C-alpha positions as a Markdown table, in Angstrom:
| # | Residue | x | y | z |
|---|---|---|---|---|
| 1 | Met | -26.7 | 17.8 | -1.7 |
| 2 | Lys | -24.9 | 14.9 | -4.0 |
| 3 | Thr | -23.7 | 11.7 | -2.3 |
| 4 | Leu | -19.8 | 10.4 | -2.2 |
| 5 | Ala | -20.9 | 8.0 | -4.7 |
| 6 | Asp | -22.5 | 10.9 | -7.1 |
| 7 | Trp | -19.2 | 12.8 | -6.6 |
| 8 | Leu | -17.3 | 9.7 | -7.3 |
| 9 | Ala | -19.3 | 9.1 | -10.5 |
| 10 | His | -18.6 | 12.9 | -11.6 |
| 11 | Ala | -15.1 | 12.5 | -10.9 |
| 12 | Glu | -14.8 | 9.7 | -13.4 |
| 13 | His | -15.9 | 11.3 | -16.1 |
| 14 | Leu | -14.4 | 14.8 | -16.1 |
| 15 | His | -11.0 | 14.0 | -17.8 |
| 16 | Pro | -10.0 | 12.0 | -20.7 |
| 17 | Lys | -7.1 | 10.2 | -19.4 |
| 18 | Asn | -7.3 | 7.8 | -16.2 |
| 19 | Ile | -3.8 | 8.9 | -15.8 |
| 20 | Glu | -1.9 | 12.5 | -16.7 |
| 21 | Leu | 1.3 | 13.5 | -14.8 |
| 22 | Gly | 1.8 | 16.7 | -14.2 |
| 23 | Leu | 1.0 | 19.3 | -11.2 |
| 24 | Asp | 0.2 | 22.5 | -12.7 |
| 25 | Arg | -3.5 | 21.7 | -13.0 |
| 26 | Ile | -4.3 | 20.4 | -9.3 |
| 27 | Arg | -2.0 | 22.9 | -7.9 |
| 28 | Ala | -4.1 | 25.8 | -9.2 |
| 29 | Val | -7.4 | 24.2 | -8.0 |
| 30 | Ala | -6.0 | 23.5 | -4.8 |
| 31 | Glu | -4.6 | 27.0 | -4.2 |
| 32 | Arg | -8.2 | 28.4 | -5.0 |
| 33 | Ala | -9.6 | 26.4 | -2.9 |
| 34 | Gly | -7.2 | 27.6 | 0.1 |
| 35 | Leu | -5.6 | 24.5 | 0.7 |
| 36 | Ser | -3.0 | 24.7 | 3.5 |
| 37 | Phe | -2.1 | 22.3 | 6.8 |
| 38 | Asp | -1.0 | 23.7 | 10.2 |
| 39 | Cys | 0.5 | 20.6 | 11.5 |
| 40 | Pro | 3.5 | 18.3 | 10.8 |
| 41 | Val | 3.2 | 16.4 | 7.4 |
| 42 | Ile | 4.9 | 12.9 | 6.5 |
| 43 | Thr | 4.9 | 12.0 | 2.8 |
| 44 | Val | 5.2 | 8.1 | 2.0 |
| 45 | Ala | 6.5 | 7.2 | -1.8 |
| 46 | Gly | 7.9 | 3.8 | -3.2 |
| 47 | Thr | 6.9 | 0.5 | -4.7 |
| 48 | Asn | 6.2 | -1.5 | -2.1 |
| 49 | Gly | 5.8 | -1.1 | 1.4 |
| 50 | Lys | 3.9 | 2.3 | 1.4 |
| 51 | Gly | 0.8 | 1.2 | 3.3 |
| 52 | Ser | 2.6 | -0.7 | 5.7 |
| 53 | Thr | 4.8 | 2.0 | 6.6 |
| 54 | Cys | 1.4 | 4.7 | 6.9 |
| 55 | Ala | 0.2 | 2.1 | 8.9 |
| 56 | Met | 2.9 | 1.8 | 11.7 |
| 57 | Leu | 3.4 | 5.6 | 11.5 |
| 58 | Glu | -0.5 | 6.2 | 12.6 |
| 59 | Ser | -0.2 | 3.4 | 15.0 |
| 60 | Ile | 2.6 | 4.8 | 16.7 |
| 61 | Leu | 1.8 | 8.2 | 16.7 |
| 62 | Thr | -2.1 | 7.3 | 17.9 |
| 63 | His | -0.3 | 5.4 | 21.1 |
| 64 | Ala | 1.6 | 8.4 | 21.6 |
| 65 | Gly | -1.7 | 10.4 | 21.9 |
| 66 | Tyr | -2.1 | 12.0 | 18.8 |
| 67 | Arg | -4.9 | 12.6 | 16.4 |
| 68 | Thr | -4.1 | 11.5 | 12.9 |
| 69 | Ala | -5.4 | 11.7 | 9.6 |
| 70 | Val | -4.1 | 8.7 | 6.8 |
| 71 | Phe | -4.6 | 9.2 | 3.3 |
| 72 | Thr | -3.4 | 5.8 | 1.4 |
| 73 | Ser | -5.1 | 4.5 | -2.1 |
| 74 | Pro | -6.2 | 2.6 | -3.8 |
| 75 | His | -8.7 | 0.7 | -1.3 |
| 76 | Leu | -10.1 | -2.6 | -1.2 |
| 77 | Val | -13.7 | -2.6 | -0.7 |
| 78 | Arg | -15.2 | 1.0 | 0.3 |
| 79 | Phe | -13.5 | 4.6 | -1.1 |
| 80 | Glu | -13.9 | 5.6 | 2.3 |
| 81 | Glu | -10.9 | 3.6 | 3.5 |
| 82 | Arg | -8.9 | 6.0 | 1.5 |
| 83 | Leu | -8.8 | 8.7 | 4.7 |
| 84 | Arg | -8.7 | 7.4 | 8.2 |
| 85 | Leu | -9.3 | 10.1 | 10.7 |
| 86 | Arg | -8.2 | 9.3 | 14.6 |
| 87 | Gly | -8.0 | 5.7 | 13.1 |
| 88 | Glu | -11.6 | 5.3 | 11.3 |
| 89 | Pro | -12.5 | 5.7 | 8.0 |
| 90 | Val | -14.0 | 8.7 | 6.9 |
| 91 | Glu | -17.8 | 9.5 | 6.6 |
| 92 | Gly | -18.8 | 9.5 | 3.4 |
| 93 | Asp | -21.0 | 12.5 | 3.7 |
| 94 | Glu | -18.3 | 14.6 | 5.4 |
| 95 | Leu | -16.0 | 13.6 | 2.1 |
| 96 | Ala | -18.9 | 14.8 | -0.1 |
| 97 | Arg | -18.6 | 18.4 | 1.1 |
| 98 | His | -15.2 | 18.6 | 0.0 |
| 99 | Phe | -16.0 | 17.2 | -3.4 |
| 100 | Glu | -18.3 | 20.1 | -3.5 |
| 101 | Ala | -15.6 | 22.6 | -2.8 |
| 102 | Val | -13.3 | 20.6 | -5.4 |
| 103 | Glu | -15.7 | 21.3 | -8.0 |
| 104 | Arg | -16.5 | 25.0 | -7.0 |
| 105 | Ala | -12.9 | 25.7 | -6.9 |
| 106 | Arg | -11.7 | 23.9 | -10.2 |
| 107 | Gly | -14.0 | 26.3 | -12.6 |
| 108 | Asp | -12.9 | 25.0 | -16.0 |
| 109 | Ile | -9.7 | 23.3 | -15.1 |
| 110 | Ala | -10.2 | 19.2 | -16.2 |
| 111 | Leu | -8.8 | 17.2 | -13.4 |
| 112 | Thr | -8.5 | 13.3 | -13.5 |
| 113 | Tyr | -10.5 | 11.0 | -11.2 |
| 114 | Phe | -7.1 | 10.5 | -8.8 |
| 115 | Glu | -6.6 | 14.0 | -8.8 |
| 116 | Phe | -9.9 | 15.2 | -8.0 |
| 117 | Thr | -10.8 | 12.6 | -5.2 |
| 118 | Thr | -7.0 | 13.7 | -3.8 |
| 119 | Leu | -7.9 | 17.2 | -3.7 |
| 120 | Ala | -11.2 | 16.5 | -1.8 |
| 121 | Ile | -9.4 | 14.4 | 0.6 |
| 122 | Leu | -6.5 | 16.8 | 1.4 |
| 123 | Leu | -9.1 | 19.5 | 2.1 |
| 124 | Cys | -10.8 | 17.2 | 4.4 |
| 125 | Ile | -7.5 | 16.3 | 6.3 |
| 126 | Ala | -7.1 | 20.1 | 6.3 |
| 127 | Ala | -10.6 | 21.1 | 7.8 |
| 128 | Asn | -10.1 | 18.5 | 10.3 |
| 129 | Lys | -7.0 | 20.1 | 11.9 |
| 130 | Pro | -5.2 | 16.7 | 13.1 |
| 131 | Asp | -1.8 | 16.9 | 15.3 |
| 132 | Ala | -0.1 | 15.0 | 12.4 |
| 133 | Ala | -1.0 | 13.9 | 8.5 |
| 134 | Ile | 0.5 | 11.0 | 6.7 |
| 135 | Leu | 0.0 | 10.8 | 2.8 |
| 136 | Glu | 0.9 | 8.2 | 0.9 |
| 137 | Val | 1.8 | 9.2 | -2.5 |
| 138 | Gly | 0.4 | 7.3 | -5.6 |
| 139 | Leu | 1.7 | 6.1 | -8.6 |
| 140 | Gly | 4.9 | 8.0 | -8.5 |
| 141 | Gly | 6.4 | 10.8 | -6.4 |
| 142 | Arg | 7.7 | 14.0 | -8.7 |
| 143 | Leu | 4.5 | 14.6 | -10.6 |
| 144 | Asp | 2.0 | 12.7 | -8.3 |
| 145 | Ala | -0.8 | 14.7 | -7.1 |
| 146 | Val | -0.2 | 14.3 | -3.5 |
| 147 | Asn | 3.7 | 16.2 | -4.4 |
| 148 | Ile | 1.7 | 19.5 | -4.2 |
| 149 | Val | 2.0 | 19.5 | -0.2 |
| 150 | Asp | 5.6 | 20.4 | 0.9 |
| 151 | Ala | 6.1 | 17.7 | 3.6 |
| 152 | Asp | 7.8 | 18.2 | 6.8 |
| 153 | Cys | 9.4 | 14.7 | 6.4 |
| 154 | Ala | 9.5 | 12.4 | 3.7 |
| 155 | Val | 10.2 | 8.8 | 3.5 |
| 156 | Ile | 10.8 | 6.6 | 0.5 |
| 157 | Thr | 10.4 | 2.5 | 0.9 |
| 158 | Ser | 11.3 | 0.1 | -1.4 |
| 159 | Ile | 11.7 | 0.8 | -4.7 |
| 160 | Asp | 11.6 | -1.9 | -7.5 |
| 161 | Leu | 10.1 | -2.2 | -11.3 |
| 162 | Asp | 6.7 | -0.7 | -11.6 |
| 163 | His | 4.2 | 1.3 | -13.9 |
| 164 | Met | 7.2 | 1.6 | -15.9 |
| 165 | Glu | 5.5 | 3.3 | -19.1 |
| 166 | Phe | 4.7 | 6.3 | -16.7 |
| 167 | Leu | 8.3 | 5.7 | -14.7 |
| 168 | Gly | 11.0 | 4.7 | -17.0 |
| 169 | Pro | 12.5 | 1.7 | -17.6 |
| 170 | Asp | 14.7 | 0.9 | -14.6 |
| 171 | Arg | 15.3 | 1.5 | -10.7 |
| 172 | Glu | 17.4 | 4.4 | -11.8 |
| 173 | Ser | 14.5 | 6.7 | -13.5 |
| 174 | Ile | 11.8 | 5.1 | -11.1 |
| 175 | Gly | 14.1 | 6.2 | -8.0 |
| 176 | Arg | 14.6 | 9.9 | -9.8 |
| 177 | Glu | 10.6 | 10.0 | -9.7 |
| 178 | Lys | 9.9 | 8.9 | -6.1 |
| 179 | Ala | 12.8 | 11.3 | -5.1 |
| 180 | Gly | 10.5 | 14.3 | -6.5 |
| 181 | Ile | 8.9 | 14.0 | -2.6 |
| 182 | Leu | 12.4 | 15.6 | -0.9 |
| 183 | Arg | 12.2 | 18.9 | -0.1 |
| 184 | Thr | 15.4 | 21.2 | 0.7 |
| 185 | Gly | 16.7 | 20.9 | 4.2 |
| 186 | Arg | 13.7 | 18.4 | 5.4 |
| 187 | Pro | 13.9 | 14.9 | 6.5 |
| 188 | Ala | 14.5 | 12.5 | 3.8 |
| 189 | Ile | 14.5 | 9.1 | 5.1 |
| 190 | Val | 15.3 | 6.2 | 2.6 |
| 191 | Ser | 14.1 | 2.6 | 4.0 |
| 192 | Asp | 15.3 | 0.6 | 1.0 |
| 193 | Pro | 18.6 | -1.0 | 2.0 |
| 194 | Val | 19.7 | -0.7 | -1.4 |
| 195 | Pro | 18.7 | 2.7 | -3.0 |
| 196 | Pro | 18.9 | 3.7 | -6.3 |
| 197 | Gln | 22.2 | 6.2 | -6.4 |
| 198 | Ser | 19.7 | 8.5 | -8.3 |
| 199 | Val | 18.0 | 9.2 | -5.0 |
| 200 | Ile | 20.9 | 9.8 | -2.9 |
| 201 | Asp | 22.0 | 11.8 | -5.9 |
| 202 | His | 18.8 | 14.0 | -5.6 |
| 203 | Ala | 18.8 | 14.5 | -2.0 |
| 204 | Thr | 22.1 | 15.9 | -2.0 |
| 205 | Glu | 21.6 | 18.0 | -4.9 |
| 206 | Ile | 18.7 | 20.0 | -3.0 |
| 207 | Gly | 20.1 | 19.6 | 0.1 |
| 208 | Ala | 17.6 | 16.9 | 1.8 |
| 209 | Asp | 18.6 | 16.0 | 4.8 |
| 210 | Leu | 19.1 | 12.4 | 4.1 |
| 211 | Trp | 18.8 | 9.3 | 6.3 |
| 212 | Leu | 20.3 | 6.1 | 4.9 |
| 213 | Ser | 19.3 | 2.6 | 6.3 |
| 214 | Gly | 23.0 | 1.3 | 7.4 |
| 215 | Arg | 24.2 | 4.4 | 7.7 |
| 216 | Asp | 22.3 | 6.6 | 9.6 |
| 217 | Phe | 19.7 | 3.9 | 11.4 |
| 218 | Asn | 20.5 | 0.3 | 11.7 |
| 219 | Val | 18.1 | -2.5 | 12.9 |
| 220 | Ala | 19.7 | -6.0 | 14.6 |
| 221 | Gly | 17.3 | -8.9 | 16.1 |
| 222 | Asp | 17.1 | -12.5 | 16.7 |
| 223 | Lys | 13.8 | -14.8 | 16.7 |
| 224 | Gln | 12.4 | -13.1 | 19.4 |
| 225 | Gln | 12.6 | -9.4 | 19.0 |
| 226 | Trp | 14.7 | -6.6 | 17.4 |
| 227 | Gly | 16.5 | -3.3 | 18.0 |
| 228 | Trp | 16.9 | 0.2 | 16.2 |
| 229 | Ser | 19.5 | 2.7 | 16.5 |
| 230 | Gly | 19.7 | 5.9 | 14.6 |
| 231 | Arg | 21.3 | 9.5 | 15.3 |
| 232 | Gly | 21.4 | 9.9 | 18.9 |
| 233 | Arg | 18.7 | 7.2 | 20.4 |
| 234 | Arg | 18.0 | 3.4 | 20.2 |
| 235 | Tyr | 15.5 | 1.2 | 20.8 |
| 236 | Ser | 16.1 | -2.2 | 22.2 |
| 237 | Gly | 14.2 | -5.2 | 23.1 |
| 238 | Leu | 11.1 | -4.0 | 20.7 |
| 239 | Ala | 8.6 | -7.2 | 19.8 |
| 240 | Tyr | 8.2 | -7.8 | 16.0 |
| 241 | Pro | 5.6 | -5.5 | 13.9 |
| 242 | Ala | 2.2 | -7.0 | 14.1 |
| 243 | Leu | 2.4 | -6.7 | 10.6 |
| 244 | Arg | 3.7 | -10.4 | 9.4 |
| 245 | Gly | 6.6 | -10.8 | 6.8 |
| 246 | Ala | 10.3 | -10.4 | 7.4 |
| 247 | Asn | 10.1 | -7.2 | 4.5 |
| 248 | Gln | 8.2 | -5.5 | 7.7 |
| 249 | Leu | 11.8 | -4.9 | 9.7 |
| 250 | Val | 12.8 | -2.8 | 6.7 |
| 251 | Asn | 9.2 | -0.5 | 7.0 |
| 252 | Ala | 9.4 | -0.3 | 10.6 |
| 253 | Ala | 13.0 | 1.0 | 10.4 |
| 254 | Gly | 12.0 | 3.9 | 8.2 |
| 255 | Val | 9.2 | 4.5 | 10.5 |
| 256 | Leu | 11.3 | 4.9 | 13.5 |
| 257 | Ala | 13.9 | 7.0 | 11.4 |
| 258 | Ala | 11.2 | 9.4 | 10.7 |
| 259 | Leu | 9.4 | 9.9 | 14.0 |
| 260 | Glu | 12.9 | 10.7 | 15.2 |
| 261 | Ala | 13.7 | 13.2 | 12.7 |
| 262 | Leu | 10.5 | 14.8 | 13.8 |
| 263 | Arg | 10.8 | 14.6 | 17.5 |
| 264 | Pro | 11.3 | 18.7 | 18.3 |
| 265 | Arg | 7.9 | 18.6 | 16.8 |
| 266 | Leu | 6.3 | 15.0 | 17.6 |
| 267 | Pro | 7.9 | 13.8 | 20.6 |
| 268 | Ile | 7.0 | 10.1 | 21.4 |
| 269 | Thr | 7.5 | 7.9 | 24.2 |
| 270 | Ala | 9.3 | 4.5 | 23.7 |
| 271 | Gln | 6.0 | 2.8 | 25.1 |
| 272 | Ala | 4.1 | 4.1 | 22.2 |
| 273 | Val | 6.8 | 2.8 | 19.9 |
| 274 | Arg | 6.2 | -0.5 | 21.3 |
| 275 | Asn | 2.5 | -0.6 | 21.7 |
| 276 | Gly | 1.9 | 0.8 | 17.9 |
| 277 | Leu | 4.1 | -1.8 | 16.8 |
| 278 | Ala | 3.0 | -4.9 | 18.5 |
| 279 | Met | -0.8 | -3.5 | 17.6 |
| 280 | Val | -0.6 | -2.0 | 14.1 |
| 281 | Glu | -3.2 | -3.4 | 11.4 |
| 282 | Leu | -3.5 | -3.4 | 7.7 |
| 283 | Pro | -5.8 | -5.5 | 6.0 |
| 284 | Gly | -4.4 | -7.5 | 3.0 |
| 285 | Arg | -0.4 | -7.0 | 3.8 |
| 286 | Phe | 0.3 | -11.0 | 4.2 |
| 287 | Gln | -3.0 | -11.2 | 6.2 |
| 288 | Ile | -3.1 | -14.7 | 7.7 |
| 289 | Ile | -6.6 | -15.8 | 8.7 |
| 290 | Pro | -6.6 | -19.0 | 10.4 |
| 291 | Gly | -9.6 | -21.3 | 9.7 |
| 292 | Glu | -9.7 | -24.6 | 7.9 |
| 293 | Pro | -8.3 | -24.6 | 5.2 |
| 294 | Thr | -5.9 | -21.2 | 6.2 |
| 295 | Leu | -6.4 | -18.0 | 4.2 |
| 296 | Val | -3.8 | -15.8 | 3.1 |
| 297 | Leu | -4.5 | -12.5 | 1.9 |
| 298 | Asp | -1.7 | -10.3 | 0.3 |
| 299 | Val | -1.9 | -7.4 | -2.4 |
| 300 | Ala | 1.1 | -8.3 | -4.0 |
| 301 | His | 0.9 | -7.4 | -7.7 |
| 302 | Asn | 4.7 | -6.4 | -9.0 |
| 303 | Ala | 7.6 | -8.9 | -8.8 |
| 304 | His | 9.3 | -7.7 | -5.7 |
| 305 | Ala | 6.5 | -8.0 | -3.7 |
| 306 | Val | 5.4 | -11.1 | -5.2 |
| 307 | Ala | 9.0 | -12.2 | -4.2 |
| 308 | Ala | 8.5 | -11.2 | -0.5 |
| 309 | Leu | 5.2 | -13.2 | -0.6 |
| 310 | Ala | 6.8 | -16.2 | -1.9 |
| 311 | Glu | 9.7 | -15.7 | 1.2 |
| 312 | Asn | 6.7 | -15.2 | 4.0 |
| 313 | Leu | 4.6 | -18.4 | 2.5 |
| 314 | Asp | 8.2 | -20.6 | 2.0 |
| 315 | Ala | 8.1 | -19.3 | 5.9 |
| 316 | Met | 4.8 | -20.9 | 7.1 |
| 317 | Gly | 5.5 | -24.2 | 7.3 |
| 318 | Phe | 3.9 | -27.4 | 5.2 |
| 319 | Tyr | 0.5 | -27.2 | 4.0 |
| 320 | Pro | -0.4 | -30.7 | 1.5 |
| 321 | Thr | -2.0 | -28.4 | -1.2 |
| 322 | Thr | -1.4 | -24.1 | -1.9 |
| 323 | His | -4.6 | -23.0 | -3.7 |
| 324 | Gly | -3.6 | -19.5 | -5.7 |
| 325 | Val | -6.6 | -16.8 | -6.6 |
| 326 | Phe | -5.0 | -14.3 | -8.8 |
| 327 | Gly | -6.3 | -11.4 | -10.6 |
| 328 | Val | -4.0 | -8.4 | -11.6 |
| 329 | Met | -3.7 | -5.2 | -13.7 |
| 330 | Ala | -2.6 | -6.2 | -17.8 |
| 331 | Asp | 0.4 | -3.6 | -17.5 |
| 332 | Lys | 1.9 | -6.1 | -15.1 |
| 333 | Asp | 4.8 | -7.8 | -15.8 |
| 334 | Leu | 3.5 | -11.6 | -15.4 |
| 335 | Ala | 6.8 | -13.7 | -16.4 |
| 336 | Pro | 9.0 | -13.0 | -13.2 |
| 337 | Ile | 5.8 | -12.8 | -10.8 |
| 338 | Leu | 4.4 | -16.3 | -12.3 |
| 339 | Gly | 8.0 | -17.8 | -12.0 |
| 340 | Arg | 8.7 | -17.0 | -8.3 |
| 341 | Ile | 5.4 | -18.1 | -6.8 |
| 342 | Gly | 4.8 | -20.8 | -9.3 |
| 343 | Pro | 6.2 | -23.5 | -7.6 |
| 344 | Leu | 4.6 | -22.7 | -4.5 |
| 345 | Ile | 0.8 | -23.2 | -6.0 |
| 346 | Asp | -0.6 | -26.1 | -6.9 |
| 347 | Arg | -4.1 | -25.2 | -8.1 |
| 348 | Trp | -4.5 | -21.8 | -9.7 |
| 349 | Tyr | -8.1 | -19.7 | -10.1 |
| 350 | Phe | -7.5 | -16.6 | -12.3 |
| 351 | Thr | -10.0 | -14.6 | -11.8 |
| 352 | Asp | -11.5 | -11.4 | -13.9 |
| 353 | Leu | -11.5 | -8.2 | -12.1 |
| 354 | Pro | -14.4 | -5.5 | -12.3 |
| 355 | Thr | -12.2 | -2.7 | -14.2 |
| 356 | Pro | -11.1 | -2.5 | -17.9 |
| 357 | Arg | -7.2 | -2.2 | -16.7 |
| 358 | Ala | -7.4 | -5.8 | -15.5 |
| 359 | Ala | -5.9 | -8.8 | -17.2 |
| 360 | Gly | -8.8 | -11.2 | -18.2 |
| 361 | Ala | -8.5 | -14.6 | -16.4 |
| 362 | Ala | -8.7 | -16.3 | -19.4 |
| 363 | Glu | -5.1 | -14.3 | -20.5 |
| 364 | Leu | -3.9 | -15.3 | -17.5 |
| 365 | Leu | -4.4 | -18.8 | -17.6 |
| 366 | Gln | -3.1 | -19.0 | -21.4 |
| 367 | Arg | 0.3 | -16.9 | -19.7 |
| 368 | Trp | 0.7 | -19.5 | -16.7 |
| 369 | Gln | 0.2 | -22.5 | -19.2 |
| 370 | Ala | 2.8 | -21.3 | -21.7 |
| 371 | Gln | 5.5 | -21.3 | -18.9 |
| 372 | Asn | 4.2 | -23.4 | -16.6 |
| 373 | Lys | 6.7 | -26.7 | -16.1 |
| 374 | Arg | 4.7 | -28.6 | -13.2 |
| 375 | Thr | 2.6 | -31.4 | -14.3 |
| 376 | Asp | 1.1 | -31.8 | -10.9 |
| 377 | Ala | -0.2 | -28.1 | -11.2 |
| 378 | Ser | -3.8 | -27.3 | -12.7 |
| 379 | Gly | -5.4 | -24.1 | -13.7 |
| 380 | Ser | -9.2 | -22.9 | -14.1 |
| 381 | Val | -10.6 | -19.3 | -14.8 |
| 382 | His | -13.6 | -17.5 | -13.2 |
| 383 | Ala | -15.5 | -14.4 | -13.2 |
| 384 | Ser | -15.0 | -12.7 | -9.6 |
| 385 | Pro | -12.6 | -13.2 | -7.0 |
| 386 | Met | -15.4 | -14.6 | -4.8 |
| 387 | Glu | -16.1 | -16.7 | -7.6 |
| 388 | Ala | -12.7 | -17.9 | -7.7 |
| 389 | Leu | -12.4 | -18.1 | -3.6 |
| 390 | Gln | -15.7 | -20.5 | -3.9 |
| 391 | Ala | -13.8 | -22.7 | -6.4 |
| 392 | Ala | -11.1 | -23.1 | -4.1 |
| 393 | Ile | -12.7 | -23.8 | -1.2 |
| 394 | Glu | -14.7 | -26.2 | -3.1 |
| 395 | Arg | -11.4 | -28.2 | -4.0 |
| 396 | Ala | -9.5 | -27.5 | -0.7 |
| 397 | Asp | -8.9 | -30.0 | 2.3 |
| 398 | Pro | -8.9 | -28.6 | 5.8 |
| 399 | Ala | -5.1 | -28.7 | 6.1 |
| 400 | Asp | -4.5 | -27.0 | 2.5 |
| 401 | Arg | -4.2 | -23.2 | 2.6 |
| 402 | Ile | -5.7 | -20.7 | -0.2 |
| 403 | Val | -3.7 | -17.7 | -1.0 |
| 404 | Val | -5.7 | -14.3 | -2.5 |
| 405 | Phe | -2.9 | -12.2 | -4.2 |
| 406 | Gly | -2.3 | -10.0 | -7.1 |
| 407 | Ser | -4.6 | -6.4 | -7.1 |
| 408 | Phe | -6.2 | -4.8 | -4.6 |
| 409 | Phe | -9.4 | -5.7 | -6.5 |
| 410 | Thr | -8.7 | -9.4 | -5.9 |
| 411 | Val | -8.2 | -9.1 | -2.5 |
| 412 | Gly | -10.8 | -6.5 | -2.1 |
| 413 | Gly | -13.2 | -8.7 | -4.0 |
| 414 | Val | -12.8 | -11.1 | -1.3 |
| 415 | Leu | -13.4 | -9.1 | 1.7 |
| 416 | Glu | -16.6 | -7.2 | 0.4 |
| 417 | His | -19.0 | -9.1 | 2.7 |
| 418 | Gly | -16.3 | -8.8 | 5.5 |
| 419 | Thr | -13.5 | -11.3 | 6.4 |
| 420 | Pro | -14.0 | -14.7 | 5.4 |
| 421 | Arg | -13.6 | -17.7 | 8.1 |
| 422 | Leu | -13.1 | -20.9 | 6.2 |
| 423 | Arg | -14.7 | -24.0 | 7.0 |
| 424 | Ala | -13.6 | -26.6 | 4.4 |
| 425 | Arg | -16.7 | -28.6 | 2.8 |
| 426 | His | -15.6 | -31.7 | 4.4 |
| 427 | Leu | -15.9 | -29.9 | 8.0 |
| 428 | Ser | -19.6 | -28.8 | 7.0 |
| 429 | Pro | -22.1 | -29.6 | 9.9 |
| 430 | Gly | -23.3 | -33.1 | 9.2 |
| 431 | Asp | -20.5 | -34.8 | 7.7 |
């Protein structure tokens, strides 16, 4: 029998394009394979905040005693991270069986890598019969492979500019694509506080049950705690979500709205909400790892996410020097990213990434130099995220901080051998 690694290599060569939007091919194969779900399904689309939203839904439902299945992408280190069953990554052998089922069902239909792998994961979820399935929608919405599933509840997180060559040039066109996951008569939770009008218009046109932040649900809080109120229910005195950053309250508000909308099928207690939010974990989302120097990991790879990262870094307090390890895909709009976080980073370590879609480290350095106005900042290039991190550790003092951000490949590259605990060279034994 082929291993998961064999199947992944096979899936990479089936289709000439990395991305080909459209649902006809994958829908045909899904029907042949007999894909169907007999539990409530929540889909989550948006530009930023999808992974955090999925993790909070999973954590609260798990604390309420439900068996969950969660599909997110991309992964940080191992492909198996893309599917969590009852909170644990799926076993490679189990997933391989479902790759085999997709191969049998597809016949002469060419699926892209994402379509092939998504279908295998969906079949694996259905076979495990969870109490609730949470599916992160990939790049878009309307034409994304995950959208072959008719969700019982759809959540749209914050919408901003990313993947514009596929989704359109502005927030309105991108919003229209994301709104394609909404369904007639079913809850449509929009956690973006200022959503594009196109999302509201589409929800109204198809008759979805639209929940808007500020109208159907609200949050309020002080430094110690926060509260949520929605249609006919409120939670007060909640601890802030364990995922750090001010932006997480926006995500948490949408999560509670989704769970309220699904209450008839998935009732939860206030205690499950409290525990779920207090104990949620998600690597690589403004993850702060104590050490000397402090290490911050964040998969912020577009202007909107980097703006949130910059605010969160500002709120951390004073560090003598901030070192930035950065690698990103070639299609990203670099000017606003560098412009927003540039004032906070004193030493840059640009890294190559192990994918042809990435921008080269030398090109990133060049782009940074072209717009850098700080005479006291410096930049260097490195062959891999781990080498870049090593160079930063060599130069850092114990009181500094190192921020690793950008693509999933960048953050995943420093997590390959587990979570690094840093001790600056000045603290090595024998100093």
